[in-house]
Structures are given as structure tokens and as C-alpha cells.
C-alpha positions as a printed NumPy array, in Angstrom:
array([[ 123.193,  -30.156, -211.649],
       [ 125.101,  -29.111, -214.348],
       [ 123.993,  -29.411, -217.805],
       [ 125.186,  -27.905, -221.144],
       [ 121.683,  -27.907, -222.174],
       [ 121.642,  -23.737, -223.078],
       [ 119.179,  -21.918, -223.896],
       [ 120.496,  -21.6  , -227.543],
       [ 119.55 ,  -25.418, -227.966],
       [ 115.542,  -24.349, -226.563],
       [ 115.619,  -22.039, -229.112],
       [ 116.73 ,  -24.46 , -231.947],
       [ 114.117,  -26.929, -230.733],
       [ 111.734,  -24.208, -231.196],
       [ 112.779,  -23.322, -234.485],
       [ 113.943,  -26.541, -235.862],
       [ 109.753,  -28.127, -234.162],
       [ 108.09 ,  -24.785, -235.471],
       [ 109.195,  -24.639, -239.264],
       [ 108.475,  -28.834, -239.7  ],
       [ 105.129,  -27.892, -237.748],
       [ 104.287,  -25.074, -240.339],
       [ 105.921,  -27.22 , -242.932],
       [ 103.33 ,  -29.724, -242.51 ],
       [ 100.604,  -27.573, -241.83 ],
       [ 100.911,  -26.279, -245.417],
       [ 100.729,  -29.784, -246.51 ],
       [  97.603,  -30.417, -244.571],
       [  95.912,  -27.248, -245.897],
       [  97.061,  -28.266, -249.486],
       [  95.573,  -31.591, -249.285],
       [  92.12 ,  -30.224, -247.69 ],
       [  91.965,  -27.626, -250.123],
       [  92.467,  -30.375, -253.529],
       [  90.537,  -32.547, -252.421],
       [  86.614,  -31.928, -252.753],
       [  85.237,  -34.408, -250.371],
       [  86.234,  -31.984, -247.777],
       [  83.962,  -29.269, -249.545],
       [  85.754,  -26.464, -249.208],
       [  86.896,  -26.15 , -245.314],
       [  90.529,  -25.645, -245.428],
       [  91.393,  -26.328, -241.756],
       [  95.233,  -26.199, -240.965],
       [  97.202,  -28.7  , -238.637],
       [  94.891,  -27.671, -235.489],
       [  92.081,  -30.07 , -237.6  ],
       [  94.691,  -33.254, -235.956],
       [  94.207,  -32.728, -232.278],
       [  96.364,  -35.664, -231.13 ],
       [  99.144,  -34.446, -229.25 ],
       [ 101.791,  -37.513, -230.495],
       [ 101.415,  -36.427, -233.673],
       [ 102.645,  -32.698, -233.027],
       [ 105.648,  -35.064, -231.004],
       [ 106.579,  -36.853, -233.947],
       [ 106.898,  -33.482, -236.339],
       [ 109.049,  -31.726, -233.681],
       [ 111.075,  -35.131, -232.886],
       [ 111.568,  -35.923, -236.315],
       [ 112.385,  -32.356, -237.322],
       [ 115.808,  -32.878, -234.462],
       [ 116.75 ,  -36.072, -235.802],
       [ 119.261,  -34.712, -238.936],
       [ 121.157,  -31.641, -237.195],
       [ 120.637,  -31.64 , -233.856],
       [ 123.662,  -32.306, -231.601],
       [ 121.898,  -34.427, -229.043],
       [ 120.609,  -38.022, -229.408],
       [ 116.461,  -37.582, -229.58 ],
       [ 114.493,  -40.287, -228.125],
       [ 111.388,  -39.84 , -227.693],
       [ 109.076,  -41.601, -225.323],
       [ 111.574,  -41.919, -223.02 ],
       [ 110.263,  -43.713, -219.481],
       [ 106.96 ,  -41.263, -218.609],
       [ 108.605,  -38.129, -220.372],
       [ 107.757,  -37.303, -224.171],
       [ 111.379,  -36.973, -225.134],
       [ 114.994,  -37.146, -223.938],
       [ 118.233,  -35.689, -225.133],
       [ 121.164,  -37.785, -224.527],
       [ 125.031,  -36.48 , -224.815],
       [ 127.439,  -39.02 , -224.426],
       [ 126.192,  -41.151, -220.888],
       [ 123.254,  -43.351, -221.082],
       [ 121.643,  -40.594, -218.773],
       [ 119.67 ,  -38.152, -220.324],
       [ 121.018,  -34.444, -220.546],
       [ 117.604,  -33.038, -220.641],
       [ 114.404,  -34.063, -220.718],
       [ 110.966,  -32.672, -222.463],
       [ 107.112,  -32.773, -222.733],
       [ 105.158,  -30.937, -225.102],
       [ 101.563,  -30.102, -224.896],
       [  98.48 ,  -28.969, -226.896],
       [  96.489,  -25.94 , -226.102],
       [  93.959,  -25.101, -228.462],
       [  91.315,  -23.557, -226.696],
       [  91.032,  -19.249, -225.433],
       [  90.66 ,  -20.923, -221.958],
       [  93.445,  -21.664, -220.806],
       [  92.239,  -25.389, -220.432],
       [  95.359,  -26.672, -221.055],
       [  96.776,  -25.484, -217.88 ],
       [  96.355,  -28.231, -215.491],
       [  98.338,  -30.723, -218.039],
       [ 100.989,  -28.307, -218.69 ],
       [ 101.64 ,  -28.104, -214.814],
       [ 101.188,  -32.061, -214.078],
       [ 104.442,  -32.644, -216.748],
       [ 106.121,  -29.31 , -214.479],
       [ 106.11 ,  -31.071, -211.538],
       [ 106.834,  -34.238, -213.041],
       [ 109.979,  -32.662, -215.039],
       [ 110.996,  -31.039, -211.581],
       [ 111.33 ,  -34.566, -209.925],
       [ 114.163,  -35.426, -212.4  ],
       [ 117.95 ,  -34.022, -211.879],
       [ 118.401,  -32.8  , -215.559],
       [ 117.833,  -29.931, -217.783],
       [ 113.91 ,  -29.513, -218.204],
       [ 112.088,  -28.071, -221.092],
       [ 108.551,  -27.54 , -222.396],
       [ 106.99 ,  -27.162, -225.361],
       [ 103.582,  -26.088, -226.048],
       [ 101.641,  -25.575, -229.819],
       [  99.21 ,  -23.448, -229.766],
       [  96.604,  -21.295, -232.252],
       [  94.256,  -18.136, -232.17 ],
       [  93.354,  -15.267, -234.148],
       [  96.251,  -13.622, -235.294],
       [  95.977,  -10.032, -232.783],
       [  95.511,  -12.503, -229.51 ],
       [  98.16 ,  -14.756, -229.882],
       [ 100.771,  -13.172, -228.562],
       [  98.938,  -11.622, -225.667],
       [  97.626,  -15.309, -225.317],
       [ 101.505,  -16.721, -224.951],
       [ 102.277,  -14.373, -222.553],
       [  99.144,  -14.405, -220.518],
       [  99.89 ,  -18.854, -220.501],
       [ 103.017,  -17.8  , -219.179],
       [ 102.325,  -15.618, -216.52 ],
       [  99.795,  -18.457, -215.331],
       [ 102.243,  -21.144, -215.719],
       [ 104.621,  -18.624, -213.497],
       [ 107.051,  -18.56 , -216.341],
       [ 106.985,  -15.521, -217.739],
       [ 110.721,  -14.581, -216.378],
       [ 112.276,  -17.967, -217.284],
       [ 113.927,  -18.267, -220.806],
       [ 111.685,  -18.895, -223.386],
       [ 111.394,  -18.96 , -227.285],
       [ 108.603,  -19.567, -229.758],
       [ 107.831,  -19.668, -233.626],
       [ 104.784,  -18.838, -234.81 ],
       [ 103.166,  -18.919, -238.441],
       [ 100.135,  -17.914, -240.23 ],
       [  97.377,  -20.286, -240.894],
       [  93.964,  -21.334, -240.606],
       [  92.347,  -23.206, -236.95 ],
       [  89.837,  -25.188, -235.919],
       [  88.689,  -22.837, -233.559],
       [  86.442,  -25.126, -231.461],
       [  87.048,  -28.248, -232.447],
       [  84.356,  -28.917, -234.385],
       [  85.46 ,  -27.433, -237.907],
       [  84.747,  -23.906, -237.069],
       [  87.853,  -22.786, -239.36 ],
       [  89.305,  -19.272, -238.927],
       [  92.14 ,  -17.45 , -239.747],
       [  94.726,  -17.127, -237.514],
       [  98.091,  -18.004, -236.213],
       [  99.673,  -20.903, -234.629],
       [ 102.66 ,  -20.64 , -232.395],
       [ 105.323,  -23.528, -230.913],
       [ 106.988,  -22.155, -228.03 ],
       [ 109.321,  -23.278, -225.488],
       [ 110.18 ,  -23.382, -222.014],
       [ 113.338,  -23.774, -220.381],
       [ 112.493,  -25.17 , -216.765],
       [ 116.057,  -25.947, -215.544]])
């Protein structure tokens, strides 16, 4: 398998997608701050725990300038990248990891296995949030547990508030989108 999909292009996906998620986070925080119905709670983007929501934001961020045609929900994959052929250059999956207990590992591994069966470049994107001081170490630990710490990977991190338990327990911290080039 030869692929023209490079680590630099994965970095561009992470940068563009991360910037779009950061922008969406700021918009959501502003809405919550300005609407008294939320009683002063100002969660960030993690208030919305629908994985497809994050996928759409990342895909939309790629439309204006990314060198490949991006198709969301291609066959059984979250996104496909095409050049001039009807076959994809790369396939990718995006997962949410919003607990400190590494509960997302099973789903990420399942997606990695699904990607390993295709004959093109493969990447996985993971969106996560947590305490500022924990997040870099948490991402490194997740990469280690996925046996990806030696693979090419990139991340985009931004400050935010996050819903630490999915029940409105809002804390200040950071969010990150990280991507790993699998093949």
C-alpha cells in the first residue's frame, strides 16, 4: 500500500479540527453565560456528548482548504479522504473520551481494528477534556494503552470548562483533539 497521505496532513486535520472545536466551545460558553436559564453554569463544548456532533465540526473545518475531498460517514467509517480516484486515500474515525478512567479504550480499539482491515492510510482522532495539569499526561497514557505512543501523533489543546462527569459538574480545565496516524 502506498499512500500520499502524510503526517503533515494529519497535523493539518488536527489543527483545523481543533481550531473549529475551540471556536465552537467559545460560542457555547458565551451562549450559556448570556442565557440566565442556565443559572450561571458555563460549561464548554463537553456539555454536548454526541460523538457525531464533534465529527461534523471537524469535517466542516476541512471543507474550505484541505487538499483532499472529505466525505463524512463513508461506508462504515466516520470520514474518508479522496483525491482523484474513487478509492479513498485515507479513512479515519473520531472518538470521544470524556472520562478520566480510560473507559473509551474499548471503542477506540474497536475502531482501530475496523480501520486495520482497509488498504489505505488510516488515522484516529480523539477528543478529550480534563484538568489542565492532568490532560497532557492523560493523553500520553491513552496513547500508551492503545500501543500508539511511538506512532506519529499530533494534538491541539485549548482552555475550557468541562463537564467532569456528564451531570453538570463544571470545572475549569482543557480540551484536546489528538490524532494518530495508524498506517
